[in-house]
C-alpha angles and dihedrals in degrees: 000000000000126000126189108233133176111210133172103226132176104261094205091051092049091049090050091050091049091050099047093041096043091235119160095203138040089236092057091048093049093046091050091048092051092049091052091047093053092045092051093048090052089051090052090052090054092048088057089062095060110117094010100087117081119212137186108255090200095056112122107212092181093059090060091060093068100059 
């Protein structure tokens, strides 16, 4: 899905993103940055689950493979 958007972005920051990411266009740099942002936020959500999920220490995961 593509949406026409008019944004006021920091030109120096966009140029830096293009350079370090090897992107030929501003659009490519912004799309890559958004993908990385979403991926990182999802990782942070998962990190928040550490220590909150209880599991059965006696569960034999290998036994379930031989059904």
